[in-house]
C-alpha positions in Angstrom: 30.6 152.1 67.1 29.6 151.6 63.5 32.6 153.7 62.5 35.0 151.6 64.5 33.5 148.3 63.1 33.8 149.7 59.6 37.4 150.7 60.3 38.3 147.2 61.7 36.7 145.4 58.6 38.6 147.7 56.3 41.9 147.0 58.0 41.2 143.3 57.9 40.4 143.4 54.2 43.6 145.5 53.5 45.7 143.0 55.5 44.3 140.1 53.6 44.9 141.8 50.3 48.5 142.5 51.3 49.0 139.0 52.5 47.5 137.6 49.2 49.8 139.8 47.2 52.8 138.7 49.2 51.9 135.1 48.7 51.6 135.7 44.9 54.9 137.4 44.8 56.6 134.5 46.8 54.9 131.9 44.5 56.0 133.7 41.4 59.6 133.9 42.7 59.6 130.2 43.6 58.2 129.0 40.2 60.5 131.4 38.3 63.6 130.2 40.2 62.7 126.5 39.9 62.1 126.9 36.2 65.4 128.6 35.7 67.3 125.8 37.5 65.3 123.1 35.7 66.2 124.6 32.3 69.9 124.4 33.2 69.8 121.0 34.9 66.6 118.9 34.8 67.4 117.5 38.4 67.7 120.4 40.9 70.1 119.8 43.7 68.6 121.0 47.0 70.2 121.7 50.4 68.2 122.0 53.6 67.2 125.7 53.2 66.2 125.2 49.6 64.2 122.1 50.5 62.3 124.0 53.2 61.6 127.0 50.9 60.7 125.3 47.6 59.3 122.0 48.8 57.9 122.2 52.3 56.8 125.8 52.6 53.6 127.4 51.2 52.5 128.6 48.8 53.1 125.9 46.2 51.0 125.3 43.0 53.4 122.8 41.4 54.4 119.2 42.0 58.0 118.3 42.7 59.5 114.8 42.8 62.4 114.5 45.2 64.9 111.8 45.2 66.6 111.1 48.6 70.0 109.5 47.9 73.6 109.0 49.1 75.9 109.0 46.2 79.2 109.3 48.0 81.3 106.2 47.8 81.9 106.0 51.5 78.2 105.6 52.0 78.4 102.3 50.2 74.9 102.6 48.7 75.3 100.2 45.7 71.9 101.0 44.1 72.0 104.8 44.6 74.0 105.5 41.5 71.9 103.3 39.1 68.7 104.7 40.7 70.1 108.2 40.1 70.8 107.4 36.5 67.2 106.3 35.9 65.9 109.4 37.7 68.0 111.6 35.5 66.6 109.9 32.4 63.0 110.7 33.6 63.9 114.3 34.4 65.7 114.7 31.0 62.7 113.2 29.2 60.4 115.7 30.9 62.8 118.6 30.4 62.9 118.1 26.6 59.3 117.0 26.2 56.9 119.2 24.2 54.6 119.1 27.2 57.2 120.6 29.6 55.8 123.2 31.9 56.3 124.6 35.4 53.7 122.3 36.9 56.3 119.6 37.6 59.9 119.7 38.8 62.5 117.1 39.7 64.9 117.5 42.5 67.4 115.5 44.6 68.7 115.7 48.2 72.0 114.0 48.9 72.5 112.9 52.5 76.0 114.5 52.7 74.5 117.8 51.4 71.5 117.9 53.7 71.2 115.3 56.5 68.7 117.6 58.2 66.2 116.8 55.4 66.4 113.1 56.2 65.8 114.0 59.9 62.8 116.2 58.9 61.3 113.4 56.9 62.1 110.9 59.7 64.0 108.5 57.4 67.6 107.2 57.1 67.2 105.0 54.0 68.2 105.8 50.4 67.4 105.8 47.6 63.8 107.1 47.9 61.4 108.9 45.6 58.8 111.1 47.1 56.2 113.3 45.3 55.2 116.5 46.9 51.9 117.5 45.2 50.3 120.8 44.6 48.3 120.4 47.8 50.1 121.3 51.0 50.5 118.7 53.7 52.3 115.5 54.4 52.8 113.2 51.4 50.5 110.1 51.4 51.6 106.5 51.2 51.0 106.5 47.5 53.3 109.5 47.1 56.2 107.3 48.1 57.5 105.3 45.2 57.6 101.6 46.0 61.1 100.5 44.9 60.9 97.1 46.5 57.8 96.1 44.5 58.5 97.6 41.0 62.2 98.4 40.9 63.3 101.9 39.9 63.5 101.9 36.1 62.8 105.2 34.4 59.6 103.8 32.8 58.2 102.8 36.2 59.0 106.2 37.8 57.3 107.9 34.9 54.2 105.7 35.3 54.1 106.5 39.0 54.3 110.2 38.3 51.5 110.0 35.8 49.3 108.1 38.3 49.9 110.8 40.9 49.8 113.9 38.8 48.1 112.9 35.5 51.2 114.3 33.7 52.4 111.9 31.0 56.2 111.6 30.5 57.4 109.7 27.5 60.8 108.2 28.5 63.6 108.7 26.0 66.8 106.8 26.7 70.1 108.0 25.3 71.4 105.7 22.5 73.7 102.9 23.6 76.4 102.1 21.0 78.2 99.4 23.0 76.0 96.7 21.4 76.8 97.9 17.9 80.5 98.1 18.7 80.4 94.6 20.1 78.7 93.3 17.0 81.2 94.9 14.7 84.1 93.5 16.8 82.5 90.0 16.7 82.1 90.2 12.9 85.7 91.3 12.5 86.9 88.4 14.7 84.9 85.8 12.8 86.1 87.3 9.5 89.7 87.1 10.7 89.2 83.5 11.8 87.7 82.5 8.5 90.5 84.2 6.6 93.2 82.4 8.6 91.4 79.1 8.2 90.3 79.6 4.6 92.1 76.4 3.4 90.5 74.3 6.1 86.9 75.1 6.9 85.8 71.7 8.1 85.2 73.1 11.6 82.2 75.0 10.3 80.4 71.7 9.8 81.2 70.4 13.3 77.9 69.8 15.1 79.4 69.7 18.6 81.0 73.2 18.2 77.7 74.7 16.9 75.7 73.1 19.6 78.0 74.5 22.3 77.8 78.0 20.7 74.0 77.9 20.6 73.6 76.6 24.1 76.1 79.2 25.4 74.2 82.0 23.7 70.9 80.8 25.1 72.3 80.6 28.6 73.7 84.1 28.4 70.4 85.6 27.2 68.0 83.8 29.6 70.2 84.5 32.6 70.1 88.3 32.1 73.7 89.0 31.0 72.5 91.2 28.2 70.4 93.2 30.7 73.6 93.7 32.7 75.4 95.1 29.6 72.5 97.6 28.9 71.7 98.8 32.5 75.1 98.3 34.2 73.8 97.3 37.7 76.1 96.8 40.7 77.5 93.4 41.6 75.6 93.2 44.9 73.7 95.5 47.3 75.1 96.4 50.7 72.6 97.9 53.2 74.2 101.1 54.5 72.6 100.7 57.9 73.2 97.0 58.7 76.0 96.2 56.3 74.1 93.2 55.1 74.9 92.1 51.5 72.1 91.2 49.2 72.4 89.2 46.0 68.8 89.4 44.8 67.0 92.7 44.0 63.4 93.1 45.3 60.6 93.5 42.7 60.7 92.5 39.0 62.3 95.7 37.5 65.9 95.3 38.6 68.6 92.8 39.3 72.2 92.6 40.4 75.1 91.0 38.5 75.6 88.4 41.1 72.0 87.3 40.8 72.5 86.7 37.0 75.6 84.7 37.7 73.7 82.5 40.2 70.9 82.0 37.7 73.4 81.1 34.9 75.1 78.6 37.2 71.8 77.0 38.0 70.9 76.7 34.3 74.3 75.1 33.5 73.8 72.6 36.4 70.4 71.7 35.1 71.7 71.3 31.6 74.6 68.9 32.5 72.3 67.0 35.0 69.8 66.4 32.2 72.6 65.6 29.7 74.1 62.9 32.0 70.7 61.3 32.6 
């Protein structure tokens, strides 16, 4: 009887050792493959099988931020593309950070590539950002990034990742030379105008002209037109499920072009109303 019991215990220990070794091999393969993909492209594109294997299945000793999106034009997701641009900036910042490691990865699932992932997560909305942490199990409410409250700027996404993983990501945005080119073009236009009118520069001392220029510049800045030039948001948002058009973005970190035009029109009306009174 003792011999049989010893034999059973030995077999159990052997099976556990084999299972542990298999899990270690699987984990090493997953981390190695994710790291290889991440070095090539900071945002890893996942289909349904890859999502099940690398995100949902055990073992997993890393965190992975997954963006659910629908980038195809026929899906009419107006904010999916700018959200993807911000997500790419965060992933690029992490990829080229001195602190880069295999503790954190960034991935995306497009609805047209893997609709079964959306069914698995019981959702049909996009874009979404979900963090799957080192611990197995269903993501908590805090693991879902609240776009409606804080927008989806790269800085806000990085802050959320830091809150959930204690991994700090310093966001580096690619240089935008459009402002410099616009300034050079403006200087050239002003210089050309002064050259043409060099014999008659009385208009430079016209108070009405300068007042209109200053007021116009102020209205452009306070209505958010410069923000549009920098971020390039869509004109409006169309809900892919209901088809409803939205002119105002939720939260304080994002806006649509139509929203800034409405604000600009309101400022102009206030100005003329005050001027007439």
